[in-house]
C-alpha positions as CSV (number, residue, x, y, z in Angstrom):
1,X,0.0,0.0,0.0
2,X,1.4,3.3,-1.0
3,X,2.0,6.2,1.5
4,X,1.0,9.7,0.7
5,X,3.3,12.2,2.3
6,X,2.6,15.8,3.2
7,X,4.9,18.4,1.8
8,X,6.5,18.8,5.1
9,X,7.1,15.0,5.4
10,X,8.4,14.9,1.9
11,X,10.9,17.8,2.8
12,X,11.9,15.7,5.9
13,X,12.7,12.6,3.8
14,X,14.7,14.6,1.3
15,X,16.6,16.2,4.1
16,X,17.5,13.0,5.8
17,X,18.6,11.0,2.7
18,X,22.3,11.6,3.8
19,X,21.3,9.7,7.0
20,X,20.3,6.7,4.9
21,X,23.6,6.9,3.1
22,X,25.5,7.0,6.3
23,X,23.8,4.0,7.8
24,X,24.2,2.1,4.5
25,X,27.9,2.7,4.5
26,X,28.3,1.5,8.0
27,X,26.3,-1.7,7.5
28,X,27.8,-2.4,4.1
29,X,31.3,-2.2,5.4
30,X,30.9,-5.7,7.0
31,X,29.1,-7.3,4.1
32,X,30.6,-9.2,1.1
33,X,30.9,-7.4,-2.2
34,X,28.0,-9.5,-3.6
35,X,25.4,-7.3,-1.8
36,X,23.9,-4.5,-3.8
37,X,24.4,-1.2,-2.3
38,X,21.5,0.3,-4.3
39,X,19.1,-2.3,-2.8
40,X,20.3,-1.3,0.7
41,X,19.7,2.4,0.0
42,X,16.3,1.7,-1.4
43,X,15.3,-0.2,1.6
44,X,16.8,2.4,3.9
45,X,14.7,5.0,2.1
46,X,11.5,3.0,2.6
47,X,12.6,2.9,6.4
48,X,13.0,6.6,6.5
49,X,9.6,7.1,4.9
50,X,8.0,4.8,7.5
51,X,9.8,6.7,10.3
52,X,8.7,10.1,8.9
53,X,5.0,9.0,9.0
54,X,5.2,7.4,12.4
55,X,7.4,10.0,14.2
56,X,5.8,11.6,17.2
57,X,7.6,14.9,18.2
58,X,5.9,14.7,21.6
59,X,7.7,11.4,22.5
60,X,10.8,13.3,23.4
61,X,13.2,11.5,21.0
62,X,15.1,13.3,18.2
63,X,14.0,12.5,14.8
64,X,17.4,11.4,13.6
65,X,17.6,8.9,16.4
66,X,14.2,7.5,15.8
67,X,14.6,7.4,12.0
68,X,18.1,5.9,12.3
69,X,16.7,2.9,14.2
70,X,13.9,2.4,11.6
71,X,16.4,2.6,8.7
72,X,18.9,0.3,10.2
73,X,16.1,-2.1,11.2
74,X,14.6,-2.2,7.6
75,X,18.1,-2.9,6.3
76,X,18.8,-5.6,8.7
77,X,15.5,-7.3,7.9
78,X,16.3,-7.3,4.3
79,X,19.7,-8.9,5.0
80,X,18.0,-11.6,7.0
81,X,15.4,-12.3,4.4
82,X,18.0,-12.6,1.6
83,X,20.5,-14.6,3.7
84,X,20.2,-18.4,2.8
85,X,22.6,-19.4,5.6
86,X,21.0,-20.6,8.9
87,X,21.2,-18.2,11.8
88,X,23.3,-20.7,13.7
89,X,26.1,-20.2,11.0
90,X,25.9,-16.5,11.4
91,X,25.9,-16.8,15.2
92,X,29.0,-19.1,14.9
93,X,30.7,-16.6,12.7
94,X,30.2,-13.8,15.2
95,X,31.7,-16.1,17.9
96,X,34.6,-16.9,15.8
97,X,35.2,-13.2,14.9
98,X,35.0,-12.2,18.7
99,X,37.3,-15.0,19.6
100,X,39.8,-13.9,17.0
101,X,39.7,-10.4,18.5
102,X,40.3,-11.6,22.0
103,X,43.0,-14.0,21.0
104,X,45.3,-11.6,19.1
105,X,45.2,-7.9,19.0
106,X,48.5,-7.4,17.1
107,X,48.7,-10.6,14.9
108,X,46.6,-13.1,13.2
109,X,45.4,-15.6,15.8
110,X,46.6,-19.2,15.4
111,X,44.2,-22.2,15.4
112,X,45.4,-23.1,18.9
113,X,44.5,-19.7,20.2
114,X,41.1,-19.8,18.6
115,X,40.3,-23.4,19.9
116,X,41.3,-22.2,23.4
117,X,39.0,-19.0,23.2
118,X,36.1,-21.0,21.7
119,X,36.6,-24.1,23.9
120,X,36.4,-26.4,21.0
121,X,38.7,-29.0,19.3
122,X,40.7,-28.4,16.2
123,X,38.2,-30.6,14.2
124,X,35.2,-28.5,15.3
125,X,37.1,-25.3,14.5
126,X,37.7,-26.6,10.9
127,X,34.1,-27.6,10.5
128,X,33.0,-24.2,11.8
129,X,35.2,-22.4,9.3
130,X,33.8,-24.7,6.5
131,X,30.2,-23.9,7.4
132,X,31.0,-20.1,7.3
133,X,32.8,-20.3,4.1
134,X,29.9,-22.1,2.4
135,X,27.5,-19.4,3.6
136,X,29.5,-16.5,2.0
137,X,28.5,-15.2,-1.4
138,X,30.7,-13.2,-3.6
139,X,30.4,-11.3,-6.9
140,X,32.3,-12.7,-9.9
141,X,32.7,-9.1,-11.1
142,X,34.6,-8.2,-7.9
143,X,38.1,-7.0,-8.8
144,X,41.0,-8.9,-7.4
145,X,44.8,-8.5,-7.9
146,X,46.8,-11.0,-9.8
147,X,50.5,-10.0,-10.3
148,X,49.4,-6.5,-9.3
149,X,46.9,-6.2,-12.0
150,X,43.3,-6.1,-11.0
151,X,41.0,-8.5,-12.8
152,X,37.5,-9.8,-12.3
153,X,37.1,-12.7,-9.9
154,X,35.6,-14.7,-12.7
155,X,38.8,-14.6,-14.6
156,X,40.7,-16.5,-11.7
157,X,38.0,-19.2,-11.5
158,X,39.1,-22.4,-13.4
159,X,36.7,-23.5,-16.2
160,X,36.7,-27.4,-16.2
161,X,34.1,-27.5,-18.9
162,X,35.3,-29.3,-22.0
163,X,35.1,-27.1,-25.1
164,X,33.0,-28.5,-28.0
165,X,36.1,-29.4,-30.0
166,X,37.6,-31.4,-27.2
167,X,34.3,-33.3,-26.6
168,X,34.2,-34.1,-30.3
169,X,37.9,-35.3,-30.3
170,X,37.4,-37.4,-27.2
171,X,34.2,-39.0,-28.5
172,X,36.0,-39.7,-31.8
173,X,38.9,-41.5,-30.0
174,X,36.5,-43.5,-27.9
175,X,34.6,-44.6,-31.0
176,X,37.7,-45.8,-32.8
177,X,38.8,-47.6,-29.6
178,X,35.3,-49.2,-29.4
179,X,35.4,-50.3,-33.0
180,X,38.9,-51.7,-32.4
181,X,37.9,-53.9,-29.6
182,X,34.9,-55.2,-31.5
183,X,37.1,-56.1,-34.5
184,X,39.8,-58.0,-32.5
185,X,40.1,-61.8,-33.0
186,X,37.9,-63.6,-30.7
187,X,40.6,-64.7,-28.1
188,X,42.2,-61.2,-28.2
189,X,38.8,-59.6,-27.7
190,X,37.9,-61.8,-24.8
191,X,41.2,-61.0,-23.2
192,X,40.7,-57.3,-23.6
193,X,37.1,-57.2,-22.4
194,X,37.8,-59.5,-19.6
195,X,40.9,-57.8,-18.3
196,X,40.2,-54.1,-18.9
197,X,36.3,-53.9,-18.7
198,X,35.4,-56.8,-16.4
199,X,38.4,-56.8,-14.0
200,X,39.2,-60.5,-14.6
201,X,42.8,-61.6,-13.8
202,X,45.0,-62.9,-16.5
203,X,45.2,-66.2,-14.6
204,X,41.4,-66.7,-14.7
205,X,41.2,-65.6,-18.4
206,X,43.9,-68.1,-19.2
207,X,42.0,-70.9,-17.6
208,X,38.9,-69.7,-19.4
209,X,40.7,-69.9,-22.8
210,X,42.5,-73.0,-22.0
211,X,46.0,-71.5,-22.2
212,X,48.8,-70.7,-19.8
213,X,49.1,-67.5,-17.8
214,X,52.1,-66.7,-19.9
215,X,50.1,-67.2,-23.2
216,X,47.3,-65.1,-21.9
217,X,49.6,-62.2,-21.1
218,X,51.0,-62.6,-24.6
219,X,47.5,-62.4,-26.1
220,X,46.9,-59.2,-24.1
221,X,50.2,-57.5,-25.3
222,X,49.3,-58.6,-28.8
223,X,45.8,-57.0,-28.6
224,X,47.0,-53.9,-27.0
225,X,49.7,-53.5,-29.8
226,X,47.0,-54.1,-32.4
227,X,44.7,-51.5,-30.9
228,X,47.5,-49.0,-30.7
229,X,48.5,-49.4,-34.3
230,X,44.8,-49.2,-35.4
231,X,44.5,-45.9,-33.5
232,X,47.9,-44.6,-34.9
233,X,46.6,-45.3,-38.4
234,X,43.3,-43.6,-37.7
235,X,45.1,-40.4,-36.9
236,X,47.9,-40.7,-39.4
237,X,48.6,-37.8,-41.6
238,X,50.9,-39.1,-44.4
239,X,51.7,-35.5,-45.5
240,X,52.9,-34.2,-42.1
241,X,53.9,-37.3,-40.1
242,X,57.5,-38.3,-40.7
243,X,58.3,-41.8,-41.7
244,X,58.8,-44.3,-38.7
245,X,60.1,-47.8,-38.5
246,X,57.4,-50.3,-39.4
247,X,55.5,-51.9,-36.4
248,X,56.1,-55.7,-36.0
249,X,52.8,-56.8,-37.1
250,X,51.7,-59.7,-39.2
251,X,49.8,-59.0,-42.5
252,X,46.5,-60.0,-40.7
253,X,47.2,-57.6,-37.9
254,X,48.1,-54.8,-40.4
255,X,44.8,-55.5,-42.2
256,X,43.0,-55.3,-38.8
257,X,44.7,-51.8,-38.1
258,X,43.7,-50.6,-41.5
259,X,40.1,-51.8,-40.8
260,X,40.0,-49.9,-37.6
261,X,41.3,-46.7,-39.3
262,X,38.6,-46.9,-42.0
263,X,35.8,-47.7,-39.5
264,X,33.1,-45.3,-38.5
265,X,33.9,-44.0,-35.0
266,X,30.4,-42.8,-34.3
267,X,28.9,-46.4,-34.4
268,X,27.7,-47.8,-31.1
269,X,26.8,-51.3,-30.1
270,X,27.2,-53.3,-26.9
271,X,30.4,-55.5,-26.6
272,X,29.7,-59.1,-26.1
273,X,32.2,-61.8,-25.1
274,X,30.7,-64.3,-27.5
275,X,32.1,-65.5,-30.9
276,X,33.7,-62.9,-33.1
277,X,31.4,-61.6,-36.0
278,X,31.6,-63.1,-39.4
279,X,34.3,-61.5,-41.6
280,X,31.6,-60.1,-44.0
281,X,29.5,-58.4,-41.3
282,X,30.0,-54.8,-40.5
283,X,31.8,-54.8,-37.0
284,X,29.7,-53.4,-34.2
285,X,31.6,-51.4,-31.6
286,X,31.2,-51.9,-27.8
287,X,30.6,-49.1,-25.3
288,X,33.6,-47.9,-23.4
289,X,33.3,-45.9,-20.2
290,X,35.3,-42.8,-20.0
291,X,36.0,-40.3,-17.3
292,X,35.4,-36.7,-17.7
């Protein structure tokens, strides 16, 4: 509901706007930079208008004193409404600040001094500091200094999001690897799937295939070498990559590497530890889990 002021009340409000600014400056001095000063001033002016309407000159109090309380009360109410942290955290923050002031007047208090003042353990002190840190908000536009050069806080925050080009490159690599596993000869494929995807030991895989542990390890090394050569050929640029000694692969293995390089890396199909697909069938790649 709007408030209609008389001419005298309007002049009183205009004359006391500096009082609002003074109170806002005092309150804002202890607030993070994320708080909007304009919002505090606007709320303070509303408190001033309310004080002007409610002020009773016969009560004996000076208008500046009466209005100052109303202005500050309105601002504090706004801060409490907008503060998402529990009051217990704010109370703990005040206790910690008071303990820091008591513990050391001329130096930064140590953790031992703070725990002594608060009567808590070091673990409880760390938990208290964590709760307070989580309740603090900051503005990404706030200037901070890096090598004596002020920059926005946002510029100092690491961006862990992958760029579109990186995502495409990673997905392409996984696609080629998936195809490569699906195209491996049956025993090699069973070794790779069992060892890397299912966590089966080489000893157990050897028993499953009816070979010795040494032969199972040899099959794993052969499969890894074949996969590596297939991926190398997939990304080989004959015009820019210098000649390199030929990899020790059989003709069948070289044909496999070329098939991997010529495959479609975006195809997807589940990997199965069953018989290898017929030679004439289009190989279906298995899904591979990646981090990131």
